[in-house]
Biopython code that builds the backbone (N, CA, C, O; Angstrom):
import numpy as np
from Bio.PDB.StructureBuilder import StructureBuilder

atoms = [
    (1, "MET", "N", (97.344, 109.603, 61.208)),
    (1, "MET", "CA", (97.331, 108.552, 62.087)),
    (1, "MET", "C", (98.172, 108.716, 62.739)),
    (1, "MET", "O", (99.298, 109.141, 62.480)),
    (2, "ALA", "N", (97.404, 108.169, 64.330)),
    (2, "ALA", "CA", (98.303, 108.131, 65.150)),
    (2, "ALA", "C", (97.882, 107.194, 66.393)),
    (2, "ALA", "O", (96.751, 107.004, 66.841)),
    (3, "LEU", "N", (99.039, 106.697, 66.796)),
    (3, "LEU", "CA", (99.011, 105.123, 67.749)),
    (3, "LEU", "C", (98.010, 105.805, 68.442)),
    (3, "LEU", "O", (97.876, 107.012, 68.240)),
    (4, "ASN", "N", (97.128, 105.088, 69.399)),
    (4, "ASN", "CA", (96.946, 104.640, 70.492)),
    (4, "ASN", "C", (98.193, 104.665, 71.724)),
    (4, "ASN", "O", (99.313, 104.157, 71.684)),
    (5, "LYS", "N", (97.457, 105.546, 72.934)),
    (5, "LYS", "CA", (98.667, 105.555, 73.685)),
    (5, "LYS", "C", (98.917, 104.367, 74.856)),
    (5, "LYS", "O", (99.957, 103.990, 75.395)),
    (6, "LYS", "N", (97.264, 103.862, 75.046)),
    (6, "LYS", "CA", (97.210, 102.996, 75.487)),
    (6, "LYS", "C", (97.819, 101.660, 74.949)),
    (6, "LYS", "O", (97.289, 101.268, 73.909)),
    (7, "GLY", "N", (98.531, 101.110, 75.303)),
    (7, "GLY", "CA", (98.928, 99.484, 74.890)),
    (7, "GLY", "C", (100.153, 99.598, 74.388)),
    (7, "GLY", "O", (100.851, 98.584, 74.350)),
    (8, "SER", "N", (100.788, 101.147, 73.786)),
    (8, "SER", "CA", (101.790, 101.205, 73.217)),
    (8, "SER", "C", (102.960, 101.222, 74.171)),
    (8, "SER", "O", (102.884, 101.397, 75.387)),
    (9, "ARG", "N", (104.266, 100.976, 73.323)),
    (9, "ARG", "CA", (105.539, 100.820, 74.067)),
    (9, "ARG", "C", (106.357, 101.784, 74.052)),
    (9, "ARG", "O", (106.145, 102.593, 73.148)),
    (10, "ARG", "N", (107.222, 102.001, 74.724)),
    (10, "ARG", "CA", (108.398, 103.248, 74.649)),
    (10, "ARG", "C", (109.814, 103.046, 74.082)),
    (10, "ARG", "O", (110.436, 102.484, 74.984)),
    (11, "ILE", "N", (110.430, 103.186, 73.282)),
    (11, "ILE", "CA", (111.855, 102.674, 72.730)),
    (11, "ILE", "C", (112.575, 104.017, 72.604)),
    (11, "ILE", "O", (111.841, 104.982, 72.390)),
    (12, "THR", "N", (113.935, 104.247, 72.705)),
    (12, "THR", "CA", (114.697, 104.842, 72.528)),
    (12, "THR", "C", (115.880, 104.685, 71.552)),
    (12, "THR", "O", (116.789, 104.029, 72.061)),
    (13, "VAL", "N", (116.153, 105.145, 70.160)),
    (13, "VAL", "CA", (116.971, 104.821, 69.229)),
    (13, "VAL", "C", (117.448, 105.951, 68.868)),
    (13, "VAL", "O", (116.797, 106.926, 68.496)),
    (14, "ASP", "N", (118.678, 105.851, 68.972)),
    (14, "ASP", "CA", (120.015, 106.881, 68.624)),
    (14, "ASP", "C", (119.308, 108.699, 69.033)),
    (14, "ASP", "O", (119.428, 109.746, 68.399)),
    (15, "GLY", "N", (118.541, 108.374, 70.437)),
    (15, "GLY", "CA", (119.076, 109.541, 71.354)),
    (15, "GLY", "C", (117.426, 110.250, 70.790)),
    (15, "GLY", "O", (117.251, 111.465, 70.882)),
    (16, "ILE", "N", (116.294, 109.309, 70.213)),
    (16, "ILE", "CA", (115.121, 109.951, 69.662)),
    (16, "ILE", "C", (114.074, 109.091, 70.230)),
    (16, "ILE", "O", (114.074, 107.939, 69.796)),
    (17, "GLU", "N", (113.203, 109.386, 71.084)),
    (17, "GLU", "CA", (111.945, 108.073, 71.974)),
    (17, "GLU", "C", (110.954, 108.103, 70.508)),
    (17, "GLU", "O", (110.722, 109.029, 69.730)),
    (18, "TYR", "N", (110.546, 106.822, 70.518)),
    (18, "TYR", "CA", (109.675, 106.382, 69.815)),
    (18, "TYR", "C", (108.505, 105.743, 70.493)),
    (18, "TYR", "O", (108.897, 105.104, 71.469)),
    (19, "ARG", "N", (106.880, 105.671, 70.286)),
    (19, "ARG", "CA", (106.236, 104.677, 70.764)),
    (19, "ARG", "C", (106.104, 103.633, 69.480)),
    (19, "ARG", "O", (106.320, 104.039, 68.338)),
    (20, "TRP", "N", (105.699, 102.135, 69.776)),
    (20, "TRP", "CA", (105.423, 101.092, 69.170)),
    (20, "TRP", "C", (104.726, 100.422, 69.419)),
    (20, "TRP", "O", (104.908, 100.113, 70.597)),
    (21, "ARG", "N", (103.522, 99.670, 68.807)),
    (21, "ARG", "CA", (102.492, 98.823, 68.994)),
    (21, "ARG", "C", (102.094, 97.981, 67.994)),
    (21, "ARG", "O", (101.988, 98.276, 66.804)),
    (22, "ILE", "N", (101.793, 96.510, 68.710)),
    (22, "ILE", "CA", (101.549, 95.758, 67.854)),
    (22, "ILE", "C", (100.088, 95.411, 68.347)),
    (22, "ILE", "O", (99.699, 95.397, 69.515)),
    (23, "ARG", "N", (99.214, 95.078, 66.968)),
    (23, "ARG", "CA", (97.798, 94.918, 67.265)),
    (23, "ARG", "C", (97.320, 94.021, 68.263)),
    (23, "ARG", "O", (97.772, 92.881, 68.162)),
    (24, "ARG", "N", (96.469, 94.246, 69.266)),
    (24, "ARG", "CA", (95.677, 93.407, 70.111)),
    (24, "ARG", "C", (95.467, 92.370, 69.589)),
    (24, "ARG", "O", (95.873, 91.361, 70.166)),
    (25, "LYS", "N", (94.901, 92.266, 68.571)),
    (25, "LYS", "CA", (94.445, 90.840, 68.419)),
    (25, "LYS", "C", (94.896, 90.195, 66.652)),
    (25, "LYS", "O", (94.661, 90.834, 65.626)),
    (26, "PRO", "N", (95.393, 89.177, 66.685)),
    (26, "PRO", "CA", (96.031, 88.864, 65.111)),
    (26, "PRO", "C", (94.506, 89.175, 64.454)),
    (26, "PRO", "O", (93.383, 89.137, 64.955)),
    (27, "SER", "N", (95.065, 89.550, 62.893)),
    (27, "SER", "CA", (94.121, 89.778, 62.093)),
    (27, "SER", "C", (94.296, 88.092, 61.697)),
    (27, "SER", "O", (95.176, 87.304, 62.042)),
    (28, "TYR", "N", (93.010, 87.874, 60.778)),
    (28, "TYR", "CA", (92.549, 86.432, 60.055)),
    (28, "TYR", "C", (93.767, 85.506, 59.691)),
    (28, "TYR", "O", (93.914, 84.366, 60.130)),
    (29, "MET", "N", (94.764, 86.262, 58.680)),
    (29, "MET", "CA", (95.748, 85.996, 57.962)),
    (29, "MET", "C", (96.577, 86.046, 58.898)),
    (29, "MET", "O", (97.067, 84.917, 58.893)),
    (30, "GLN", "N", (97.198, 86.795, 59.939)),
    (30, "GLN", "CA", (98.074, 86.156, 60.926)),
    (30, "GLN", "C", (97.993, 85.453, 61.886)),
    (30, "GLN", "O", (98.975, 85.143, 62.560)),
    (31, "GLY", "N", (96.292, 84.908, 62.228)),
    (31, "GLY", "CA", (96.067, 84.191, 63.175)),
    (31, "GLY", "C", (96.272, 82.594, 62.609)),
    (31, "GLY", "O", (96.374, 81.611, 63.343)),
    (32, "LEU", "N", (96.310, 82.585, 61.042)),
    (32, "LEU", "CA", (96.496, 81.339, 60.772)),
    (32, "LEU", "C", (97.739, 81.086, 60.036)),
    (32, "LEU", "O", (97.826, 80.185, 59.202)),
    (33, "CYS", "N", (99.064, 82.173, 60.453)),
    (33, "CYS", "CA", (100.384, 82.361, 59.692)),
    (33, "CYS", "C", (100.463, 82.064, 58.314)),
    (33, "CYS", "O", (101.218, 81.246, 57.789)),
    (34, "TRP", "N", (99.622, 82.794, 57.765)),
    (34, "TRP", "CA", (99.652, 82.697, 56.081)),
    (34, "TRP", "C", (100.280, 84.515, 55.875)),
    (34, "TRP", "O", (100.688, 84.962, 54.803)),
    (35, "THR", "N", (100.213, 85.224, 57.047)),
    (35, "THR", "CA", (100.932, 86.328, 56.828)),
    (35, "THR", "C", (101.939, 86.771, 58.109)),
    (35, "THR", "O", (101.858, 86.278, 59.234)),
    (36, "PRO", "N", (103.003, 87.911, 57.658)),
    (36, "PRO", "CA", (103.646, 87.682, 58.926)),
    (36, "PRO", "C", (103.675, 88.569, 60.021)),
    (36, "PRO", "O", (103.075, 89.574, 59.640)),
    (37, "LEU", "N", (104.100, 88.743, 61.308)),
    (37, "LEU", "CA", (103.062, 90.008, 62.153)),
    (37, "LEU", "C", (104.308, 91.210, 61.515)),
    (37, "LEU", "O", (105.495, 91.226, 61.190)),
    (38, "THR", "N", (103.110, 92.147, 61.604)),
    (38, "THR", "CA", (103.027, 93.590, 61.618)),
    (38, "THR", "C", (103.245, 94.432, 62.515)),
    (38, "THR", "O", (102.523, 94.081, 63.448)),
    (39, "TYR", "N", (103.894, 95.482, 62.855)),
    (39, "TYR", "CA", (103.846, 96.422, 63.853)),
    (39, "TYR", "C", (103.668, 97.969, 63.665)),
    (39, "TYR", "O", (103.967, 98.107, 62.478)),
    (40, "ALA", "N", (103.416, 98.965, 64.054)),
    (40, "ALA", "CA", (103.617, 100.147, 64.223)),
    (40, "ALA", "C", (104.445, 100.942, 64.880)),
    (40, "ALA", "O", (104.658, 100.598, 66.043)),
    (41, "VAL", "N", (104.905, 101.763, 64.556)),
    (41, "VAL", "CA", (105.985, 103.004, 65.008)),
    (41, "VAL", "C", (105.576, 104.422, 64.449)),
    (41, "VAL", "O", (105.130, 104.778, 63.358)),
    (42, "GLU", "N", (105.971, 105.251, 65.873)),
    (42, "GLU", "CA", (105.674, 106.577, 65.928)),
    (42, "GLU", "C", (106.746, 107.569, 66.554)),
    (42, "GLU", "O", (107.266, 107.166, 67.595)),
    (43, "ALA", "N", (107.027, 108.421, 66.223)),
    (43, "ALA", "CA", (107.934, 109.287, 67.242)),
    (43, "ALA", "C", (106.985, 109.588, 68.571)),
    (43, "ALA", "O", (105.771, 109.762, 68.468)),
    (44, "ALA", "N", (107.570, 109.619, 69.604)),
    (44, "ALA", "CA", (106.627, 109.977, 70.713)),
    (44, "ALA", "C", (106.588, 111.443, 71.185)),
    (44, "ALA", "O", (105.680, 111.960, 71.836)),
    (45, "SER", "N", (107.753, 112.045, 70.740)),
    (45, "SER", "CA", (107.099, 113.642, 70.863)),
    (45, "SER", "C", (106.769, 114.321, 69.856)),
    (45, "SER", "O", (107.119, 113.898, 68.754)),
    (46, "GLY", "N", (106.236, 115.189, 69.919)),
    (46, "GLY", "CA", (105.430, 116.565, 69.227)),
    (46, "GLY", "C", (104.101, 116.462, 69.311)),
    (46, "GLY", "O", (103.544, 115.366, 69.363)),
    (47, "SER", "N", (103.476, 117.577, 69.333)),
    (47, "SER", "CA", (102.222, 117.764, 69.607)),
    (47, "SER", "C", (101.432, 117.426, 68.354)),
    (47, "SER", "O", (100.227, 117.261, 68.545)),
    (48, "GLN", "N", (101.860, 117.296, 67.155)),
    (48, "GLN", "CA", (101.334, 116.475, 66.005)),
    (48, "GLN", "C", (101.505, 115.366, 65.623)),
    (48, "GLN", "O", (102.695, 115.133, 65.408)),
    (49, "PRO", "N", (100.692, 114.370, 65.393)),
    (49, "PRO", "CA", (101.459, 113.248, 64.729)),
    (49, "PRO", "C", (102.045, 113.361, 63.352)),
    (49, "PRO", "O", (101.731, 114.173, 62.481)),
    (50, "GLY", "N", (102.911, 112.452, 63.303)),
    (50, "GLY", "CA", (104.017, 112.452, 62.026)),
    (50, "GLY", "C", (103.546, 111.410, 61.342)),
    (50, "GLY", "O", (102.336, 111.210, 61.234)),
    (51, "THR", "N", (104.456, 110.639, 60.810)),
    (51, "THR", "CA", (104.365, 109.773, 59.623)),
    (51, "THR", "C", (104.461, 108.324, 60.425)),
    (51, "THR", "O", (105.410, 108.090, 61.174)),
    (52, "THR", "N", (103.490, 107.461, 60.219)),
    (52, "THR", "CA", (103.652, 106.221, 61.043)),
    (52, "THR", "C", (104.453, 105.491, 60.551)),
    (52, "THR", "O", (104.690, 105.898, 59.414)),
    (53, "LEU", "N", (105.234, 104.273, 60.879)),
    (53, "LEU", "CA", (105.938, 103.284, 59.780)),
    (53, "LEU", "C", (105.217, 102.025, 60.514)),
    (53, "LEU", "O", (104.974, 101.777, 61.695)),
    (54, "ILE", "N", (104.996, 101.381, 59.364)),
    (54, "ILE", "CA", (104.255, 100.018, 59.442)),
    (54, "ILE", "C", (105.740, 99.243, 59.176)),
    (54, "ILE", "O", (106.580, 99.600, 58.349)),
    (55, "VAL", "N", (105.834, 98.127, 60.066)),
    (55, "VAL", "CA", (106.420, 97.015, 59.956)),
    (55, "VAL", "C", (106.230, 95.578, 59.490)),
    (55, "VAL", "O", (105.593, 94.851, 60.253)),
    (56, "THR", "N", (106.722, 95.020, 58.267)),
    (56, "THR", "CA", (106.204, 93.889, 58.288)),
    (56, "THR", "C", (107.705, 93.218, 58.713)),
    (56, "THR", "O", (108.815, 93.565, 58.311)),
    (57, "SER", "N", (107.367, 92.186, 59.623)),
    (57, "SER", "CA", (108.482, 91.732, 60.233)),
    (57, "SER", "C", (108.727, 90.163, 59.389)),
    (57, "SER", "O", (107.976, 89.896, 58.451)),
    (58, "GLY", "N", (109.672, 89.311, 59.747)),
    (58, "GLY", "CA", (109.822, 88.098, 59.131)),
    (58, "GLY", "C", (109.526, 86.813, 59.830)),
    (58, "GLY", "O", (109.993, 85.697, 59.603)),
    (59, "GLN", "N", (108.455, 87.285, 60.933)),
    (59, "GLN", "CA", (108.232, 86.032, 61.812)),
    (59, "GLN", "C", (106.756, 85.850, 62.032)),
    (59, "GLN", "O", (105.925, 86.757, 61.993)),
    (60, "ALA", "N", (106.512, 84.541, 62.272)),
    (60, "ALA", "CA", (105.122, 84.330, 62.665)),
    (60, "ALA", "C", (104.416, 85.309, 64.093)),
    (60, "ALA", "O", (105.123, 85.651, 65.041)),
    (61, "ARG", "N", (102.996, 85.628, 63.995)),
    (61, "ARG", "CA", (103.060, 86.524, 65.448)),
    (61, "ARG", "C", (102.742, 85.268, 66.506)),
    (61, "ARG", "O", (102.175, 84.204, 66.259)),
    (62, "PRO", "N", (103.300, 85.752, 67.768)),
    (62, "PRO", "CA", (103.289, 84.862, 69.046)),
    (62, "PRO", "C", (101.854, 84.251, 69.455)),
    (62, "PRO", "O", (101.756, 83.089, 69.850)),
    (63, "SER", "N", (100.779, 85.093, 69.335)),
    (63, "SER", "CA", (99.480, 84.508, 69.405)),
    (63, "SER", "C", (98.621, 83.892, 67.978)),
    (63, "SER", "O", (97.481, 84.065, 67.547)),
    (64, "ASN", "N", (99.597, 83.237, 67.599)),
    (64, "ASN", "CA", (98.666, 82.363, 66.318)),
    (64, "ASN", "C", (97.873, 81.387, 66.848)),
    (64, "ASN", "O", (98.113, 80.833, 67.920)),
    (65, "TRP", "N", (96.810, 81.119, 66.050)),
    (65, "TRP", "CA", (96.020, 80.293, 66.409)),
    (65, "TRP", "C", (96.324, 78.653, 66.104)),
    (65, "TRP", "O", (95.810, 77.611, 66.511)),
    (66, "VAL", "N", (97.287, 78.933, 65.295)),
    (66, "VAL", "CA", (97.913, 77.126, 64.799)),
    (66, "VAL", "C", (99.071, 76.427, 65.521)),
    (66, "VAL", "O", (99.637, 75.357, 65.293)),
    (67, "GLY", "N", (99.236, 77.311, 66.410)),
    (67, "GLY", "CA", (100.415, 76.572, 67.581)),
    (67, "GLY", "C", (102.003, 76.519, 67.163)),
    (67, "GLY", "O", (102.850, 75.851, 67.755)),
    (68, "VAL", "N", (102.318, 77.671, 65.602)),
    (68, "VAL", "CA", (103.564, 77.835, 65.075)),
    (68, "VAL", "C", (104.135, 78.392, 66.300)),
    (68, "VAL", "O", (103.678, 79.146, 67.158)),
    (69, "GLU", "N", (105.223, 77.830, 66.150)),
    (69, "GLU", "CA", (106.413, 78.577, 67.246)),
    (69, "GLU", "C", (107.061, 79.486, 66.765)),
    (69, "GLU", "O", (107.757, 79.320, 65.763)),
    (70, "ALA", "N", (106.930, 80.865, 67.523)),
    (70, "ALA", "CA", (107.182, 82.393, 67.160)),
    (70, "ALA", "C", (108.205, 82.904, 67.744)),
    (70, "ALA", "O", (108.511, 82.194, 68.702)),
    (71, "VAL", "N", (109.112, 84.095, 67.591)),
    (71, "VAL", "CA", (109.558, 84.499, 68.603)),
    (71, "VAL", "C", (109.316, 86.018, 68.644)),
    (71, "VAL", "O", (109.180, 86.715, 67.639)),
    (72, "PRO", "N", (109.281, 86.397, 69.751)),
    (72, "PRO", "CA", (108.383, 87.697, 70.545)),
    (72, "PRO", "C", (109.452, 88.718, 69.815)),
    (72, "PRO", "O", (110.647, 88.483, 69.991)),
    (73, "ILE", "N", (109.057, 89.874, 68.979)),
    (73, "ILE", "CA", (109.437, 91.010, 68.555)),
    (73, "ILE", "C", (110.689, 91.713, 70.266)),
    (73, "ILE", "O", (110.306, 91.961, 71.409)),
    (74, "ARG", "N", (112.195, 91.816, 69.647)),
    (74, "ARG", "CA", (112.940, 92.283, 70.839)),
    (74, "ARG", "C", (113.594, 93.802, 70.229)),
    (74, "ARG", "O", (113.715, 94.035, 69.026)),
    (75, "PRO", "N", (113.904, 94.575, 71.121)),
    (75, "PRO", "CA", (114.495, 95.728, 71.229)),
    (75, "PRO", "C", (115.526, 96.021, 69.843)),
    (75, "PRO", "O", (115.571, 97.046, 69.161)),
    (76, "ALA", "N", (116.226, 94.907, 69.707)),
    (76, "ALA", "CA", (117.353, 95.005, 68.842)),
    (76, "ALA", "C", (116.542, 94.710, 67.414)),
    (76, "ALA", "O", (117.081, 94.941, 66.331)),
    (77, "HIS", "N", (115.676, 94.368, 67.486)),
    (77, "HIS", "CA", (114.883, 93.705, 66.100)),
    (77, "HIS", "C", (114.082, 95.611, 65.597)),
    (77, "HIS", "O", (113.831, 96.035, 64.469)),
    (78, "LEU", "N", (113.943, 96.140, 66.621)),
    (78, "LEU", "CA", (112.857, 97.121, 66.530)),
    (78, "LEU", "C", (113.708, 98.154, 66.244)),
    (78, "LEU", "O", (113.478, 99.010, 65.391)),
    (79, "SER", "N", (114.744, 98.096, 66.974)),
    (79, "SER", "CA", (115.757, 99.160, 66.424)),
    (79, "SER", "C", (116.035, 99.353, 65.388)),
    (79, "SER", "O", (115.958, 100.496, 64.936)),
    (80, "ALA", "N", (116.520, 98.156, 64.530)),
    (80, "ALA", "CA", (117.062, 97.926, 63.337)),
    (80, "ALA", "C", (115.995, 97.910, 62.181)),
    (80, "ALA", "O", (116.139, 98.015, 60.963)),
    (81, "SER", "N", (114.842, 97.737, 62.987)),
    (81, "SER", "CA", (114.072, 98.314, 61.800)),
    (81, "SER", "C", (113.258, 99.801, 61.657)),
    (81, "SER", "O", (112.475, 100.176, 60.784)),
    (82, "ILE", "N", (113.821, 100.571, 63.005)),
    (82, "ILE", "CA", (113.617, 101.947, 62.815)),
    (82, "ILE", "C", (114.693, 102.725, 62.053)),
    (82, "ILE", "O", (114.442, 103.762, 61.439)),
    (83, "ARG", "N", (116.209, 102.022, 62.146)),
    (83, "ARG", "CA", (117.098, 102.595, 61.609)),
    (83, "ARG", "C", (117.262, 102.486, 59.830)),
    (83, "ARG", "O", (117.736, 103.163, 58.918)),
    (84, "GLU", "N", (116.598, 101.280, 60.001)),
    (84, "GLU", "CA", (116.476, 100.956, 58.386)),
    (84, "GLU", "C", (115.420, 101.486, 57.469)),
    (84, "GLU", "O", (115.347, 101.231, 56.267)),
    (85, "ALA", "N", (114.570, 102.288, 58.189)),
    (85, "ALA", "CA", (113.415, 102.831, 57.822)),
    (85, "ALA", "C", (113.734, 104.435, 57.750)),
    (85, "ALA", "O", (113.170, 105.090, 56.874)),
    (86, "ARG", "N", (114.740, 105.151, 58.773)),
    (86, "ARG", "CA", (115.004, 106.460, 58.287)),
    (86, "ARG", "C", (116.311, 106.623, 57.604)),
    (86, "ARG", "O", (116.748, 107.727, 57.276)),
    (87, "ASP", "N", (117.102, 105.178, 57.337)),
    (87, "ASP", "CA", (117.959, 105.204, 56.001)),
    (87, "ASP", "C", (117.032, 105.273, 54.678)),
    (87, "ASP", "O", (117.434, 105.731, 53.609)),
    (88, "ARG", "N", (115.817, 104.787, 54.884)),
    (88, "ARG", "CA", (115.141, 104.927, 53.536)),
    (88, "ARG", "C", (114.021, 106.266, 53.422)),
    (88, "ARG", "O", (112.959, 106.354, 52.805)),
    (89, "ASP", "N", (114.675, 107.147, 54.204)),
    (89, "ASP", "CA", (113.975, 108.144, 53.908)),
    (89, "ASP", "C", (112.807, 108.433, 54.566)),
    (89, "ASP", "O", (112.173, 109.356, 54.055)),
    (90, "TRP", "N", (112.330, 107.931, 55.541)),
    (90, "TRP", "CA", (111.116, 108.185, 56.668)),
    (90, "TRP", "C", (111.728, 109.138, 57.735)),
    (90, "TRP", "O", (112.711, 109.141, 58.477)),
    (91, "GLU", "N", (110.618, 109.986, 57.438)),
    (91, "GLU", "CA", (110.594, 110.846, 58.284)),
    (91, "GLU", "C", (109.739, 111.090, 59.669)),
    (91, "GLU", "O", (108.947, 112.031, 59.716)),
    (92, "PRO", "N", (109.911, 110.267, 60.728)),
    (92, "PRO", "CA", (108.646, 110.413, 61.493)),
    (92, "PRO", "C", (108.089, 111.668, 61.851)),
    (92, "PRO", "O", (106.908, 111.577, 62.185)),
    (93, "THR", "N", (108.693, 113.103, 61.894)),
    (93, "THR", "CA", (108.221, 113.838, 62.516)),
    (93, "THR", "C", (107.114, 114.957, 61.762)),
    (93, "THR", "O", (106.453, 115.816, 62.344)),
    (94, "LYS", "N", (107.145, 114.575, 59.885)),
    (94, "LYS", "CA", (106.537, 115.005, 58.984)),
    (94, "LYS", "C", (105.127, 114.670, 58.704)),
    (94, "LYS", "O", (104.985, 113.447, 58.668)),
    (95, "ALA", "N", (104.267, 115.184, 58.537)),
    (95, "ALA", "CA", (102.720, 114.224, 58.365)),
    (95, "ALA", "C", (103.062, 113.739, 56.982)),
    (95, "ALA", "O", (103.919, 114.062, 56.159)),
    (96, "GLY", "N", (102.077, 112.835, 57.015)),
    (96, "GLY", "CA", (102.104, 112.167, 55.919)),
    (96, "GLY", "C", (101.419, 110.533, 55.717)),
    (96, "GLY", "O", (100.953, 109.923, 56.680)),
    (97, "SER", "N", (101.439, 110.183, 54.856)),
    (97, "SER", "CA", (100.926, 108.740, 54.532)),
    (97, "SER", "C", (101.934, 107.736, 55.507)),
    (97, "SER", "O", (103.077, 107.980, 55.895)),
    (98, "PRO", "N", (101.267, 106.776, 55.705)),
    (98, "PRO", "CA", (102.481, 105.419, 56.446)),
    (98, "PRO", "C", (103.173, 104.976, 55.624)),
    (98, "PRO", "O", (102.879, 104.590, 54.492)),
    (99, "PHE", "N", (104.571, 105.014, 56.371)),
    (99, "PHE", "CA", (105.308, 104.321, 55.411)),
    (99, "PHE", "C", (105.993, 102.927, 55.776)),
    (99, "PHE", "O", (106.579, 102.439, 56.741)),
    (100, "GLN", "N", (105.667, 102.607, 54.691)),
    (100, "GLN", "CA", (105.686, 101.029, 54.933)),
    (100, "GLN", "C", (107.265, 100.128, 54.476)),
    (100, "GLN", "O", (107.733, 100.121, 53.337)),
    (101, "LEU", "N", (107.767, 99.545, 55.477)),
    (101, "LEU", "CA", (109.098, 98.889, 55.807)),
    (101, "LEU", "C", (108.855, 97.266, 55.829)),
    (101, "LEU", "O", (108.245, 96.738, 56.759)),
    (102, "ASP", "N", (109.459, 96.415, 54.567)),
    (102, "ASP", "CA", (108.995, 95.213, 54.613)),
    (102, "ASP", "C", (110.345, 94.394, 54.737)),
    (102, "ASP", "O", (111.365, 94.423, 54.048)),
    (103, "ARG", "N", (109.998, 93.656, 55.854)),
    (103, "ARG", "CA", (110.975, 93.120, 56.324)),
    (103, "ARG", "C", (110.895, 91.451, 56.364)),
    (103, "ARG", "O", (111.642, 90.854, 57.139)),
    (104, "SER", "N", (110.053, 90.781, 55.585)),
    (104, "SER", "CA", (109.576, 89.697, 55.616)),
    (104, "SER", "C", (109.903, 88.498, 54.539)),
    (104, "SER", "O", (109.256, 87.484, 54.277)),
    (105, "ALA", "N", (111.037, 88.946, 54.059)),
    (105, "ALA", "CA", (111.943, 88.254, 53.306)),
    (105, "ALA", "C", (112.288, 86.683, 54.017)),
    (105, "ALA", "O", (112.747, 86.748, 55.157)),
    (106, "GLY", "N", (112.143, 85.596, 53.562)),
    (106, "GLY", "CA", (112.133, 84.244, 54.376)),
    (106, "GLY", "C", (110.957, 83.935, 55.009)),
    (106, "GLY", "O", (110.792, 82.836, 55.539)),
    (107, "PHE", "N", (109.950, 84.977, 55.006)),
    (107, "PHE", "CA", (108.773, 84.573, 55.985)),
    (107, "PHE", "C", (108.121, 83.307, 55.064)),
    (107, "PHE", "O", (107.953, 83.578, 53.875)),
    (108, "ILE", "N", (107.782, 82.094, 55.464)),
    (108, "ILE", "CA", (106.776, 81.013, 54.634)),
    (108, "ILE", "C", (105.709, 80.690, 55.348)),
    (108, "ILE", "O", (105.738, 80.148, 56.453)),
    (109, "ALA", "N", (104.619, 81.057, 54.658)),
    (109, "ALA", "CA", (103.449, 80.821, 55.366)),
    (109, "ALA", "C", (103.211, 79.512, 55.609)),
    (109, "ALA", "O", (103.833, 78.678, 54.951)),
    (110, "GLN", "N", (102.453, 79.182, 56.405)),
    (110, "GLN", "CA", (101.925, 78.022, 56.848)),
    (110, "GLN", "C", (100.760, 77.577, 56.273)),
    (110, "GLN", "O", (99.827, 78.380, 56.290)),
    (111, "PRO", "N", (100.544, 76.329, 55.687)),
    (111, "PRO", "CA", (99.704, 75.597, 54.927)),
    (111, "PRO", "C", (98.242, 75.603, 55.971)),
    (111, "PRO", "O", (97.222, 75.018, 55.609)),
]
sb = StructureBuilder()
sb.init_structure("model")
sb.init_model(0)
sb.init_chain("A")
sb.init_seg("    ")
for serial, (resi, resn, name, xyz) in enumerate(atoms, 1):
    if name == "N":
        sb.init_residue(resn, " ", resi, " ")
    sb.init_atom(name, np.array(xyz, "f"), 0.0, 1.0, " ", f" {name:<3s}", serial, name[0])
structure = sb.get_structure()
């Protein structure tokens, strides 16, 4: 699974360049703030796509439909997620199933 280059952004963490992307439209569950925001990350270099990192953040999606106040994903949050995933044996250059990282502890779904 490779990320679309269109709409993705780049970030460099510890000298390695990554591309990351948030889904353009919220899923139904994210739009109602029942589930937290998720985003995908992959290594930007290499001719073959590697393993994609799927991060479940602990915050609501900024473009939710119910008006819940949300904070945008900051580079510090993104960098910390990438480092945590690498510490948990995510290998972004090797092919495989998407690697799930759940950072949603403390997320409270909205009724």
